[in-house]
C-alpha angles and dihedrals in degrees: 000000000000120000111251105229112181139105085232116091123226112266121261138134093261098038112145119216113242092231134221113339111214098178121124110230140145104281115232090196139002139168124235111205120185114213135187092213110035095181092054092044092048091049090052096048093047101038101031106031096031099241123143130224103252087182141328122212116232115262095030094279096140142342119208112209126186137179116171119002110292092020096110124156125178118204115202132175112271148126117343113267096249091063097036119111115247109259123187132208133163128215128191119251138167123246099251093055097058099078093049090049093051091047094049093045091047088053091054098039115014113219097018098118136071121190149321089229131177110240126210090239092066101265138109116225135197116195119207130184107211124208091261088057095252118149104227115188114197102201125193122190118226129219105268116244104199090211094051129109088243089058091049088050094053093046087051091053091052097253109145114231125214 
């Protein structure tokens, strides 16, 4: 059997999220999002999406946010949200987090969420539009039922199933 190496837990109804990772490591990938209001964006990402402030540089130069390992976002001063181009990014989540994330985000910015929605590739996805006009998709894998339409889709797409 292959060793499972990922900060993302295997899907299941009782899967527990790994929590905030505060380790300092070379980041294999991160997102940089310009914002016209660094304080409002930072509050939304922390209170709504469940990220933590890993560090903020003095003088509002940059805020480094992180959720799980390898889920890094750098907020930097930039153009106001209304004139910003829409950027999209997806982050892994577990199923039991999606409703809470949607509720918290809606409390902060009413109308900013869409979903959660069951997707044909066997995930459930919540889409959130952030104050800096980024489209964030929180995606949670579902346990795969080999007899499900989603499993049929994966087989049709040539993806080998266990």
